[in-house]
C-alpha positions in Angstrom: 186.3 191.5 90.4 187.3 192.2 86.8 189.7 194.9 88.2 191.4 192.3 90.4 191.8 189.9 87.5 193.4 192.6 85.4 195.9 193.4 88.1 196.8 189.7 88.6 197.3 189.3 84.8 199.4 192.4 84.6 201.5 191.3 87.6 202.0 187.8 86.0 203.1 189.4 82.7 205.6 191.7 84.5 207.0 188.7 86.5 207.3 186.7 83.3 209.1 189.4 81.4 211.4 190.1 84.4 212.1 186.3 84.7 213.1 186.2 81.0 215.4 189.2 81.4 217.0 187.8 84.5 217.4 184.4 82.8 219.0 185.9 79.7 221.2 188.2 81.9 222.4 185.2 84.0 223.1 182.9 81.0 224.4 185.5 78.7 223.8 183.1 75.8 220.9 180.9 74.8 217.6 180.1 76.5 216.6 177.8 79.3 214.0 175.3 78.2 211.0 174.5 80.3 212.6 171.2 81.5 216.1 172.5 81.9 218.2 173.3 84.9 221.5 175.2 85.0 225.1 174.1 85.7 226.9 176.9 87.5 230.5 176.0 87.3 233.4 177.4 89.4 236.6 176.3 87.7 240.2 176.7 88.8 243.6 175.3 88.3 245.5 174.2 91.4 249.2 173.5 92.0 250.9 173.0 95.4 247.6 173.9 97.0 247.5 177.3 95.4 245.0 178.4 92.7 247.0 179.6 89.7 245.7 181.7 86.8 248.9 183.4 85.5 252.3 182.0 84.4 254.1 184.1 87.0 251.9 183.0 89.9 253.7 182.0 93.1 253.0 178.2 93.4 255.8 176.9 95.6 254.9 178.4 98.9 256.7 181.6 97.9 260.1 179.8 97.4 259.8 180.0 93.6 257.5 181.4 91.0 255.4 179.4 88.6 257.3 177.7 85.8 254.3 177.0 83.5 253.4 178.5 80.2 250.4 180.8 80.1 248.3 178.3 78.1 248.7 175.7 80.8 247.4 177.9 83.7 245.0 180.2 82.1 241.7 178.3 82.4 240.1 180.4 79.6 242.2 178.3 77.2 241.1 175.0 78.8 238.8 172.6 77.0 235.5 172.0 78.9 233.4 168.9 78.2 230.0 168.0 79.7 228.7 164.5 79.0 225.4 162.9 79.8 226.4 159.8 81.7 223.2 158.0 80.8 223.5 158.4 77.0 227.3 159.2 76.9 226.4 162.1 74.7 228.7 165.1 74.8 226.3 168.0 75.3 229.1 170.7 75.6 232.6 170.7 74.2 234.3 174.1 73.9 236.9 176.3 75.5 236.2 177.9 78.8 236.6 181.4 77.4 233.9 180.8 74.9 231.5 179.5 77.5 231.8 182.4 79.9 229.1 185.1 79.9 229.7 188.8 80.1 230.2 188.6 83.8 232.8 185.9 83.5 230.5 183.1 84.8 230.2 179.7 83.4 226.4 179.0 83.3 225.3 176.1 81.1 221.6 175.1 80.6 221.1 171.4 80.8 218.2 169.0 80.6 217.3 167.2 83.8 219.7 164.2 84.2 223.1 163.0 85.4 226.3 164.4 84.0 230.1 164.4 84.1 232.1 167.6 83.6 235.8 167.6 82.8 238.3 170.3 81.9 241.9 170.1 80.8 244.7 172.2 79.4 245.4 169.8 76.5 244.7 166.2 75.6 247.5 164.6 77.6 245.8 161.4 78.6 248.1 159.1 76.6 251.3 161.1 76.6 254.1 159.1 78.2 256.6 161.8 78.9 256.4 165.5 78.1 257.9 168.8 79.1 254.3 170.1 79.2 252.3 169.6 82.4 248.9 167.9 82.1 246.2 169.6 84.2 242.8 168.0 84.5 239.7 168.0 86.6 236.6 165.7 86.5 233.4 165.5 88.5 229.9 164.0 88.2 226.7 165.9 89.2 223.0 165.9 88.7 220.7 168.6 87.2 217.0 169.1 88.3 214.4 171.0 86.3 214.3 174.6 87.2 217.2 174.4 89.6 220.7 175.9 89.4 223.4 173.3 90.4 226.7 174.7 91.6 229.8 172.7 90.9 233.3 173.6 92.0 235.9 171.9 89.8 239.7 172.0 90.4 242.1 171.0 87.6 245.3 169.5 89.1 248.3 167.7 87.8 247.2 164.4 86.2 250.7 163.1 85.8 253.9 162.6 87.8 256.4 165.5 87.9 260.1 164.9 87.8 263.1 167.2 88.3 266.9 166.4 88.4 269.5 168.2 90.4 273.2 167.6 91.5 275.0 168.6 94.7 278.3 170.4 94.8 280.0 167.2 96.1 278.8 165.4 92.9 280.0 168.1 90.5 283.4 168.1 92.3 283.8 164.3 92.0 282.3 163.6 88.6 282.6 164.9 85.0 279.6 166.6 83.5 279.0 163.8 80.9 276.6 161.9 83.3 273.3 160.4 82.1 270.4 159.6 84.4 267.5 157.6 83.0 264.2 157.6 85.0 261.6 154.9 84.3 258.0 154.9 85.6 257.7 151.1 85.2 255.2 151.3 82.3 257.4 152.3 79.4 257.7 156.0 80.2 261.4 156.8 80.3 263.4 160.1 80.1 267.2 160.5 80.2 268.5 163.6 82.0 271.8 165.2 81.3 273.5 168.4 82.5 271.3 170.3 80.1 268.2 169.2 82.0 269.2 170.4 85.4 266.3 172.2 87.0 264.0 171.3 84.1 260.7 169.5 84.9 259.4 166.5 83.0 255.9 165.0 83.3 255.5 161.2 83.2 252.2 159.4 82.7 251.0 158.1 86.0 251.5 154.3 86.0 248.8 151.9 87.2 249.6 150.0 90.4 253.3 151.1 90.5 254.9 152.1 93.8 258.4 153.0 92.7 260.6 154.6 90.1 263.8 153.2 88.6 266.8 155.5 88.3 269.7 154.3 86.2 272.9 156.4 86.6 276.0 156.5 84.4 278.8 158.8 85.3 282.5 159.2 85.0 284.7 160.4 87.9 287.1 163.2 87.5 289.9 160.5 87.6 288.3 158.8 84.6 286.6 155.9 86.3 283.2 154.9 85.0 280.4 154.2 87.5 277.1 152.6 86.6 274.3 151.8 89.0 270.5 151.4 89.2 268.5 152.7 92.1 264.9 151.9 93.0 263.0 154.8 94.7 260.1 153.5 96.7 257.3 155.9 97.5 256.6 155.9 101.2 253.3 154.5 102.5 250.8 157.1 103.6 248.5 157.0 106.6 245.9 154.9 104.7 248.5 152.3 103.7 248.8 153.4 100.1 252.2 153.7 98.4 251.2 153.7 94.7 252.4 156.5 92.5 249.6 159.0 92.0 248.6 162.1 90.0 250.4 165.1 91.4 253.4 163.3 92.9 256.4 165.6 92.3 259.9 164.1 92.7 263.1 166.1 92.9 266.1 163.7 92.6 269.5 165.1 93.6 272.7 163.2 92.8 275.4 163.1 95.5 278.9 161.7 95.8 279.1 159.5 98.8 281.1 156.6 100.3 284.5 157.6 98.8 287.6 155.7 99.8 291.1 155.6 98.2 289.9 152.9 95.8 286.2 153.5 95.4 283.7 156.3 94.6 280.0 155.9 94.9 276.9 157.8 93.9 273.9 158.4 96.1 270.4 159.8 95.7 268.5 162.3 97.8 264.9 162.4 96.8 262.2 164.9 97.9 258.5 164.1 97.2 255.9 166.9 97.0 252.2 166.2 97.0 251.2 169.1 94.7 247.5 168.8 95.5 248.2 170.2 99.0 251.8 171.6 98.7 253.3 169.2 101.2 256.9 168.0 100.8 258.7 165.1 102.4 262.2 163.6 102.1 262.1 160.0 101.0 263.9 157.9 103.7 267.2 156.3 102.7 265.8 152.9 103.4 263.3 153.5 100.6 266.1 153.8 98.1 267.9 150.6 97.1 270.9 150.3 94.8 272.0 147.7 92.3 275.5 148.6 91.4 279.0 149.1 92.8 278.9 149.3 96.6 281.3 150.9 99.0 283.2 148.1 100.8 282.6 147.5 104.5 285.3 149.3 106.5 285.3 146.8 109.4 281.7 146.7 110.3 280.3 148.9 113.1 283.7 149.8 114.5 285.2 150.4 111.1 288.6 149.2 112.2 289.4 146.5 109.6 290.7 147.1 106.2 287.9 147.0 103.6 287.7 143.7 101.6 289.0 144.3 98.1 287.2 142.7 95.3 289.0 140.1 93.2 290.7 141.6 90.2 288.7 141.1 87.0 290.8 142.9 84.4 293.6 141.1 82.6 296.0 142.2 79.8 298.0 140.4 77.1 300.7 142.4 75.5 300.9 144.9 78.3 303.2 146.2 79.7 305.7 146.1 76.8 308.8 147.8 75.6 309.8 148.1 71.9 313.1 149.3 70.5 313.5 150.7 67.0 315.6 153.2 65.0 314.7 156.6 63.7 313.3 156.1 60.2 312.0 152.6 60.7 308.6 151.9 59.1 308.1 148.8 61.2 308.6 147.9 64.8 309.9 144.4 65.4 307.8 142.1 67.7 304.9 144.6 67.9 301.8 143.0 69.4 298.2 144.0 69.8 296.9 144.5 73.4 294.2 142.0 74.3 291.9 143.2 77.2 289.5 141.0 79.2 287.1 142.7 81.5 284.2 140.4 82.5 282.2 143.3 83.9 282.5 145.3 80.7 285.0 148.0 79.7 283.6 151.3 80.8 286.7 153.4 80.2 289.9 152.9 78.1 292.0 155.9 78.7 295.1 156.4 76.6 297.7 158.9 77.9 300.7 159.7 75.7 303.9 161.2 77.1 307.6 161.5 76.2 309.2 162.5 73.0 306.1 161.9 70.8 303.8 164.0 73.0 305.0 167.3 71.5 304.2 166.0 67.9 300.7 164.7 68.4 299.2 167.8 66.7 300.5 166.3 63.4 297.7 163.6 63.6 295.2 165.7 65.6 295.3 163.8 68.9 295.3 165.2 72.5 297.7 163.8 75.1 294.9 162.0 76.8 291.7 160.5 75.4 289.1 157.8 76.3 288.5 155.2 73.6 285.1 154.5 75.1 283.9 158.1 75.0 285.5 159.9 72.0 284.8 163.5 71.3 283.4 164.4 67.9 286.6 166.2 66.8 288.9 163.2 67.4 286.5 160.3 66.6 287.2 160.4 62.8 291.0 160.3 63.5 290.7 157.2 65.8 288.3 155.3 63.6 289.0 156.4 60.0 292.5 157.7 59.9 294.4 155.6 62.4 291.9 152.7 62.3 292.6 151.9 65.9 289.0 150.7 66.3 286.0 150.1 64.1 282.6 151.9 64.3 281.0 148.7 65.7 283.7 148.3 68.3 283.3 151.9 69.4 279.5 151.4 69.8 280.1 148.5 72.1 282.8 150.2 74.0 280.7 153.4 74.4 277.8 151.3 75.7 280.1 149.7 78.3 279.1 146.2 77.2 282.3 145.1 75.6 284.3 142.6 77.8 286.7 141.2 75.3 288.6 143.7 73.2 291.8 143.6 71.1 293.4 147.0 70.8 295.3 147.4 67.5 297.8 150.0 68.4 300.2 149.2 65.6 299.1 152.0 63.2 299.8 154.6 66.0 303.0 153.1 67.4 304.7 152.8 64.0 304.4 156.6 63.6 306.9 157.1 66.4 310.2 156.2 64.7 309.2 158.2 61.7 309.0 161.5 63.6 311.1 161.0 66.7 314.8 161.1 66.2 315.7 159.5 69.6 314.3 159.0 73.1 311.4 157.2 74.7 307.7 157.6 74.1 305.2 156.1 76.6 301.6 155.0 75.9 299.7 154.4 79.1 296.5 152.3 78.9 294.1 152.5 81.8 291.1 150.3 81.8 288.1 150.6 84.2 285.0 148.3 84.5 283.3 150.8 86.8 284.7 149.3 90.0 288.3 148.3 89.3 290.9 150.2 87.3 294.0 148.6 85.9 296.7 150.1 83.7 300.1 149.4 82.0 302.6 151.1 79.8 303.8 150.5 76.3 307.3 152.2 75.8 308.8 152.8 72.4 312.5 153.4 72.5 313.9 155.2 69.4 317.6 155.0 68.7 319.2 157.6 66.4 320.4 156.6 63.0 324.0 155.5 62.8 326.2 158.5 62.1 323.7 161.0 63.3 
């Protein structure tokens, strides 16, 4: 009988020692207490339905490679937080790499209870707009004494992704000084320019918002300014939900459309990808509404009637005009300022100089054509400081497109003509656009030679 007891005791000791070795081998770090269980966590980062672990991972169904930095896809750099949901105590807060054992497993001893585990690449909860994606995963679970609880956690985009593109038709019809501002409806805005093509931005996901607002400002190759605002409505899914959600990825392409002899319009083509599953849809045209210049109706369904032209809204005083002077004059008799009224706002004020004076513009550093509303940095000081054609405040209003009543003081420019031109005509063409209508007129300066010359 004593022999059997000895064998049983020896067997219990072996089992106990073996259990301790296995427990230490499994956990790699620390000890499991008598009332503990174990969280066995399988963690991954997912984009477009694909698990990603490297910056060069293929994430767009093979069409493109990943565009993320290593720190945003390598889960070893992610922060892992485990919280006791009953006490709200953080029982674990560390990087994933530090929590892995020698076998690369995440095994965390926990007292019996209810918990929440979350992991993220950086603390982007309150970031409104960023060039850095915000990946996060969160899940609740329960731990029982002496039991290993397996939890699979996927970190996915916890924001709305946005990318801007332009079509060939758009680049053919418009200059590259366009500006497109996207608004998520909750104060997160980002302005895209030509330098942002193909670049992705990440917007905070708004609460109970089902659309984005896209404001477009562009100038046609002919110099006409166009400004419009479009509302992009997210389509309703099978469950009747249309609110913007984490992982929504929009690609907005600008197009030129609806051009006539007098009008040029901008359109949007929008693709929406659900990055959780990698599914892409094209947003229907009826889900995109525009508030801005419209292409006029060309005769209804048949398109046989002439389009209805809008009523002219731009008026001039002091234009057109012709002034006569003599070479060497320092003043021009009867010279008047040009008063411009444009109720819809002056978006472009193009000045084109031709005739005898055009070959001498280098003397004052002016090109043959320039837009008073959109001055380049090299001629802005000449216009504002040297010639004093406009003030800094006037330029700011003109540049914003909000000025609807403007007096153009051309005197300091026109009086230069008789001083450098011996004889002949010089023409200053002013072309004003309010984004829909363009109207122009000429100021001609006739210089007569001095008597006896």
